[in-house]
ZADRENFI-970196 format. One record per residue: residue in three letters; y, x, z of N, C-alpha, C in turn. Coordinates in steps of 0.2 Angstrom, whole numbers, plus 5000, padded with zeros to 4 digits. Layout:
<rs>
ALAYXZYXZYXZ ...
</rs>
This chain:
<rs>
MET457849064839458149004835457948944835 TYR458148894839457748844839458048784833 ILE457548734832457948684829457648624830 SER457948584831457748504834457548464827 SER456948424831456748394824457248334822 ALA457648304826458248264824458648324818 LYS459048374817459348404814458848404808 LEU458148424808457748424802457748364799 GLY457948294802457648224799456848204800 LEU456648234805455748234806455548164812 ASN455148154811454948094816454748134823 PRO455048134830454748174836453848154833 LEU453748104833452948074835452448114830 ILE452748134826452448154821452248244823 LEU452948244826452748334827452448344833 VAL452548284837451948294843451248274841 SER451048234835450348254833450348314828 SER450748334827450548414826450348464829 LEU450748454836450448504841449748474841 LEU449548414846449048394846448548414842 ALA448648424835448048434829448148524831 ALA448548544832448448604833448148634839 ALA448148574844447748604851446948584849 ALA446748544847446248524844445848574839 GLN446048614836445848684833446148734833 GLY445848794831446048854831446448864824 LEU446648924823446748934818446348914810 SER446748914805446148914799446248994798 ASP445348994792445149054791445749084786 SER446249034782446749074779447349084784 GLN447549064788447949084795447649164798 VAL447149154798446949204801446949274796 ASN446649264791446749304785447249314784 THR447849304784448349304783448649374787 ILE448549324794448649374801448449444798 LYS447749434799447449504798447849554794 GLN447949524788448249574782449049594784 ARG449549554788450249584789449949614796 LEU449549624800449349664805449149724802 GLN448749744797448649794795449049834790 GLU449549774788450249814785450549864788 GLY450549814796451149834800451049874806 ALA450749904806450049934814450150004810 THR450550034814450750124812450750154819 HIS450950144824450850174829450350164832 SER450250224839449650224840449550184843 TRP449650144847449550064851449450014847 GLU449850014842449649964838448949964834 LEU448850034833448250034829447650014832 GLY447750044841447250024846447249934847 THR447649924847447749864848447349804842 ARG447549824836447249784830446549814830 ALA446249874832445549884833445149824837 GLN445749804844445349774849445249714846 ALA445849684843445949624841445249594837 LEU445149654830444749654825443949644829 ILE443849664835443349684837443049604839 GLU443649594844443649514848443549474843 LEU444049464836443749424831443349434827 SER442949484823442349474821441749514824 ALA441749544828441149594831441249564838 PRO441149514840441149484847440449514851 SER439949544846439349574850439549634852 PHE440149664850440349734853440849724859 SER441049664860441749664863441449654871 VAL441849684876441549674882441849624886 LEU442249574881442549514885441949464884 THR441449484880440949424878440549414884 PRO440449374886440049364892439149404892 SER438849414895438149424893437849454888 ILE438449514884438249564881438149614884 PRO437449664885437349714887437549784885 LEU437749824888438249874888437749944890 PRO437649994885437850014879437649964874 PRO438149954869438049894863437249924857 PRO436949874853436549914850436649964846 SER436350004842436650074839436450064832 THR435850024832435550014826435649924823 LEU436149924817436449874816436249834809 ASN436149764809436049734803436649724797 SER436549724792437149714789437749674789 SER437449604793438149564793438649594799 THR438249644805438549674810438849744807 ASN438749764801438949834799439649804796 ALA439649754791440249724788440649704794 SER440549674799441049634803441549704806 LEU441149764807441349824808441749854806 ALA441849834798442149864793442749904794 ASP443349864796444149874797444149924803 VAL443649904808443649944815443650014814 LEU442950034810442750094806443250134804 THR443550104799444150124795444650154799 ILE444850114805445450144809445150204812 ALA444650194814444250264818444150324813 ARG443850304807444050364803444850394801 ASN445150344799445950364796446050414801 VAL445850404809446050424813445950504815 VAL445250494813445050564816444850624811 THR445150604804444950644799445650654798 VAL445950664801446750704803446850754808 LEU446250744811446450794817446150864816 PRO446350904818446150974819445550984822 PRO444951024822444551044827444851044834 SER444451014839444751014847444751074849 PRO445251094853445351164856444551174862 SER444351244860443851264864443951294870 ASN444551284874444651294880444451244886 GLY444151184882444051124888445151074889 THR445451094885445951044891446151014883 GLY445750994878445750934873446350924871 GLN446450874865446950854863446950774861 PRO447450744861447550674861447350654852 LEU447150584851446950554848447350554840 PHE448050564845448650554839449150624841 LEU449250694837449550744838450350714840 GLY450750734844451150734844451650674848 ASP451050614850451650574851451950594857 GLY452250554860452550564866452250534873 SER451850484870451650444876450850474877 SER450650484883450050514884449350464883 GLY449550384886449150344886448950314879 ASP449650294876449350264870448850274864 PRO448850344865448250374858447550344861 ALA447450344868446750324870446650254868 SER447250224867446950134866446450144858 VAL446450194855446050184849445250224850 GLY445250224857444650274859444050224857 VAL444150174860443450124859443450104853 ALA443750114849443550114840443150184840 ILE443550254840443250304840442250304844 LEU442150284847441650264852441150214849 ILE441350184846440950124841440650154836 ALA441350204832440950214826440450284827 ASN440650324832440050384834439450354837 TRP439450284841438850254843438350224838 THR438850204834438350164826438150204822 ASN438450254821438250314816438350314809 LEU438950254812439250224803439950254802 GLY440050314805440550344804440850394798 SER440250414793440350454788440450534790 GLY440050544795439850614797440650654800 GLU441050604801441750624807441550644812 ASP441550694816441550724822441950664828 TYR441650604829441950554832441850564840 ALA441150594842440850594850441350664851 GLY441750714847442150764849442850754850 ALA442950714847443750674847443850634853 ALA443250584854443250554861443350594866 LYS442750654866442850694871443550734874 ALA443950764868444550794867445050754869 GLN444850684870445450634870445450634879 ILE444750634882444750634889444850694892 GLU444650744888444850804891445650824890 TYR446050794887446650784887447050744894 LEU446750684894447050644899446850674906 PHE446350704908446350734915446550824914 GLY446750834909446850914910447650934911 PRO447750984910448450994913449350974909 ALA449050974903449650934898449850864900 VAL449550814903449550754905449850754913 PRO450350744915450650754922450150704925 LYS450350694932449950634937450250634943 THR450350574945450650574954450250614957 SER450250604964450050664969449350614970 ASP449450554970448550534972448350534964 GLY448350554959448050534954448150504948 ALA448650454947448950394941449150454937 ILE448650434931448950484924449450444922 SER450050484919450750464917450650434911 HIS450950394909451050364903451350404897 ARG451650464901452450504897451850564896 VAL452150614891451950684893452350724896 SER453050684893453750744897453750734904 GLN453650674908453650674915453250634916 VAL453150634924452750584927453150524928 GLN452650454924452950394922452550354923 LEU452450314925451850264925452250184922 TRP451650164915451950104912451450044915 SER451649974913451149924915450749934908 ASP450849944902450549954897449949994897 SER450050064902449350104900448650074902 VAL448850024907448249994912447749974904 TYR448149934899447749924893447649984888 MET447950054889447850094883447250144884 VAL447350144892446750204896446250184900 PRO446250144904445550134907445050104903 PRO445250034897444750034894444250074891 PHE444650134890444450174884443850214889 LEU444250234896443750284901443150234904 ALA443150164904442750134905441950114899 TYR442150114892441850124888441450194887 TYR441950244886441650314888441150304891 GLY441250274899440650294903439950254901 VAL440150194897439450164898439150194890 THR439350214886439250234880438950304881 THR439150344888438850414887438450414895 GLY438350364897437850334904438450384908 ASN438950384910439450434915439650364919 GLN439450364926439350324929440250334935 SER440350394934441050424937441550394933 MET441350424926441950374922442050314922 LEU441850264923441750204925442250184932 GLN441950234937442350224944443050254942 GLU443350294937443950324935444250264932 ALA444050224927444150174923444550134930 TYR444250114935444250064940444950104943 THR444950154947445250194951445850204946 GLN445950204939446650214936446950134938 VAL446550084936446850024938447350004945 LYS446850034949446950024957447750064958 LEU447750124955448150174956448850134953 TYR448950114947449550064943449650024948 ARG449149964949449349904953449649934958 SER449549994963449849994969450450024966 TYR450750054962451450074961451750014957 LEU451649954953451649924949451849864951 SER451449834954451349764958451849754963 ASP452349704962452849694966452849634971 ILE452649654978452449614981453249554982 SER453749594983454249544983454449514976 ALA453949504973454149454967453249404966 ASN452949424971452449364971451949394968 GLY451949474966451649504962451449514955 LEU452149514954452449514946452449594946 TRP452249624939452149704939452849714935 GLN453049764937453649814936453449834930 HIS453849854927453649884919453549964919 VAL454149984920453950054920454350074928 VAL453950134932454150174936454350234936 LEU454350274941454450344942454950384936 GLY455250424938455250484931456250484932 SER456350514928456950514927457450484924 GLY457250444919457550394915457250354911 GLY457550304910456850254904456550224910 THR456750224915456350174921456450084919 ASP456050034921456349974920455949954925 PRO456349934930456049874936455749804936 GLY456149784929456149734929455349684926 HIS455249624926454449594926454449584919 TRP454249624914454249624907453649574906 SER453649524904453049474903452649504898 THR452749554893452249574890451749634894 GLY452249674896451749704903451549684906 ASN451649614908451149604915450449574910 ALA450649554904449949544899449449594897 TRP449849644896449449714895449149724902 ALA449449714907449049754913448449694913 ALA448549604913448049584915447649594909 ALA447549594903447249624898446749684898 GLY447249724901446649794902446249804908 MET446449754913446049744919445349714917 LEU445549634911444849624910444349664907 ARG444549694902444149724898443749784902 VAL444049814907443549864912443149814916 LEU443449764917443049704922442349704919 GLY442749664911441949654907441449724904 THR441749774907441249834903440849844908 LEU441149844916440849864922440349814922 LYS440449734922439949704921439549684917 SER439449724911438949714907438549784906 SER438849834911438649894910437849904914 THR437449974914436849944919436949984924 PHE437749984926437650004932438249944936 ALA438149884933438449814936438349804944 LYS437749804948437549824952438049854958 THR438149924956438349974958439249944959 PHE439549914954440249924955440349834955 GLN439949784962440149714962440749724967 SER440849774969441549774975442249774969 GLU442049824965442649824959442649764954 ILE442049734952441949704948442749624952 LYS442449614958442649564960443549574962 ASP443749654963444449674963444749644958 LEU444549674952444849654945445049604943 GLY444349554944444549474942445049444949 ASN445249474955445749454960446249474957 TRP446249554953447049554953447249524946 VAL446849504941447149484935447049414937 ALA446949394942447349304943447849314948 GLU447949364951448549394955449049384950 ILE449149424944449549404939449649334937 HIS449049294935449249244932449549184939 SER449549204944449649174949450449184950 ALA450649244949451249254949451749244942 MET451549254937451649234931451749154928 TYR451449124928451149034927451748994929 PRO452049014937452648984940453048984936 HIS453249024930453749054925453649024917 LEU453048984919452948954911453648904910 GLN453948904904454148864901453948784899 ALA454148734898453848664895453748684892 ASN454148724887453848724879453248764879 GLY453048784883452448824883452648914883 LEU453048924884453049004883453549034888 PHE453349094889453749134895454349164890 LYS454949164896455349224894455149294894 ASN455549324888455449394888455249444896 TYR455649424900455549444907455549374911 ALA454949374914454649294916455149264919 ASP455449294924455749284929456449274928 GLY456549324923457449344923457549394924 ASN457249434928457349494929457249534925 SER457849574921457649614917457849684918 GLY457949704924458149774925458849784925 SER459049834927459849864928460049864920 ASP459549914918459849944909459649904904 ARG459349844905458949814900459549734898 GLY460049724901460549674898460249604901 ASN460549554897460349484899460149444894 ASN459849494888459549464883458749444884 ASN458749384887458049364890457949304885 PHE457549304880457449254874456749234877 ASP456449184873455649154873455249204870 ASP454649214872454349264867453649214868 ALA453449244862452749214862452349284861 SER452549344861451949404861451649384869 SER451949414872451849394881451249324882 SER451749274880451349224878450649204877 ALA450649234871449849224869449349274871 LEU449549334872449149384876448949354883 LEU449449324887449349314894448749234894 ALA448849194888448449124889447749154886 ALA447549204882446949234880446749264888 THR447049294891446649324896446549264899 VAL446549204902446549134904445949114903 TYR445749134897445249094892444649144896 HIS444849214895444549254896444149254903 LEU444649254908444449254915443949194916 ALA444149144916443749074916442849094913 LEU442949124908442249144905441749204910 LEU442149254912441949314914441949284920 THR442349254926442249254931442249194935 GLY442149134931442349054933443049054935 ASN443449074936444149064938444649014933 LYS444548964933444848924928445648894929 ASN446048924935446648894936447148884932 PHE447248924927447648914924447548894916 VAL446948864916446748854908447048814905 LEU447448734909447848694906448648714902 GLN448648764908449348804906449248834898 ALA448548894899448548914892448448884885 GLU448148814889448148754882448848734880 ARG449348734883449848714883450148784878 THR450248834880450548894875450248894871 ARG449448894869449248894862449448844859 ALA449448774859449648704857450348724853 ALA450548774857451548774856451448834851 ILE451048874852451048934847450748914840 PHE450348884840449748874836449848804831 ALA450448764834450848734829451248744823 ALA451448704819451748714812452048784812 ASN452448784818452948844816452848884823 GLY453248944824453148994830453748994834 THR453949054837454349054840454449144841 PRO455149174843455449214843454849254847 VAL454849354845454349374847454849444851 VAL454649494856454949544857454949584852 ASP455449624852455349704846455049754849 PRO454449764849453849814851454249894853 SER454849894848455149954850455749954853 ASN455949914854456649894859456549824862 ILE456149824866456149764873456549714873 SER457249734874457949714874458049684871 VAL457849674865457849614858457349594855 GLN457549514852457049504848456849544843 GLY456349534839456149554833455849504828 ALA455849544821455849494817455149514813 GLN454749564815454049554817453749614821 SER453149574822452949634829452049634827 PRO452049694825451049704823450649694830 GLU450949694836450449684843450649614844 GLY451149584842451149504842450649474838 GLU450549494832449949484827449349474829 ALA449149544835448549554837448449494842 PHE448849504847448949454852448849384849 ALA449049344843448649284841448049284839 LEU447949334837447149344835446649354841 MET446949384845446449374851446449324854 LEU447249274855447249204856446749164855 HIS446749154848446149124844445449164844 SER445249204844444449224848444449214856 ALA444949204860444649174865444549124866 TRP445149084862444949014863444248974859 ARG444249014854443349014852442849014855 ASP442849064858442249094863442449024869 TRP443149014870442948964878442848894876 VAL442848874869442848804867441948814866 ALA441748874863440848874861440648894870 ALA440848874873440548884880440748834885 GLY440948774881440948714884441648694885 SER442148754885442848714887442748714896 PRO442648764898442748734907443448754909 GLY443648704912444148684914444748664910 GLY444448644905444948594899444848534900 GLY444448514904444448424905444348394899 GLY443748414895443648394888443948424880 GLY444348474883444548514877445348534876 GLY445448564871446248584870446448504868 ALA446248474864446548404861446948354867 ASN446448354874446448314878446948334884 ALA446948404882447448444888448348454887 ALA448148464879448748434875449148354875 ARG448648304875448848244877449248244884 ARG448948264889449048254894449848274897 TYR449948344893450548374894451048334889 ALA450648304883451448264881451548204884 LYS451248154888451148124891451548124898 ARG451548194900452148184906452548244905 GLY452848244896453448274895453448354895 ALA452748384896452848454897452548474889 VAL452348444884452548484877453348474875 PRO453448544872454048554870454548474866 VAL454748454872455248374867456048384873 LEU456548364869457048374871457448304872 GLY456948264873457348204873457448184868 ALA458048154865458348124859458448164856 ALA458448224856458548264850457748284848 GLY457248264850456548274847456148334850 LEU455648354847455348404848455648484846 VAL455648504850455948564848455448614844 MET455448664840455248684833455448764833 ALA455148804836455148874836454948894828 CYS455548964825455348954818455249034815 THR455249084822455149144818454349154818 LEU454049174822453349214825452849184817 MET452949134818452249074814452549094806 ASP453149104805453449124798453149174794 ASP453149224801452949284800452249314799 LEU451749264801451249274802450849234796 PHE451049174796450649134789450949144782 ILE451649194781451749184775451649234770 
</rs>
């Protein structure tokens, strides 16, 4: 729901000032802590826990984030007390996952990190946290190495179907490819590769991205990705905004892992491809960015044949995609959509927020989204790192970018009605 400043009796100039203030700084420590707490309370599904772990790594332990430029991989295995503390929540996630697992099968077929999950891809999203727990020896004696190996064996074993050319299915019951899976599986494969010295696993991470792109990137839609293809039911040919953001973010994590690994010189072509493919999604998505700085749930209005026409504004996808813009600028120097990302960030980090997609039913708005809360932390972290690097492509930083948009009417203003204020997500995040 949107509420105009006129109905609220507020001065639109004051509200514009609030947007400029939001653009000039990130979330406060209090806001960050509140989001972290709500995310901890709300994340229960496998992909939510994996996304939470990654958000915490980017926020609190950037020296372990593959998105941090010039951080060599594998990471240091001996940590100081400060780094230990920064990884505490990530290690807790890893421990909670591994302690409930039975011993891995001895026949090499492996098992997922979450038994009984209908998705073959989502459980792998926690894999990086498991690998960090193993690498740092901070895991309280659990068999993290065995759990990670079993997840690898499971993905490549007979229980998980594949396409004829080798793309790992996102579902266990049938061959079906989801754009989400690019965030869940390839980053885990890549990190497994760097922590075990397995170059072929790094190559496989790239190959899985390449295969998924060949199926999901829609040439007829300028490179927007479809959400779900193949299979006998549950397909979604629409260009789901969060799916495009998942894909871009997953590819960036693989790119960052390859670039910081000891095998980087071997993978120069693959690194270039991944950067170009992320930029391809940006170029397809950002023409659909609205004046209020947000994407629709389905960026171009194509919500698929069985998804209805409930195409609302969505902060989740907008936040994650903006985060990938900052990271792409830092990892590759591509700054093409930095100003658009600044517009999104200013809108989301203003006094109020915007509706989010229900992560369990993507055709409807949600009251709360754990993944959306993780994306807000990722956006904050990406912007923080971008500012620390001198705000490349920002023309003087976030406040100046917001002022330029405000002057030409791109900050969310509705003429005489005043500034449009969205009022759901940030209430969820900050209250």
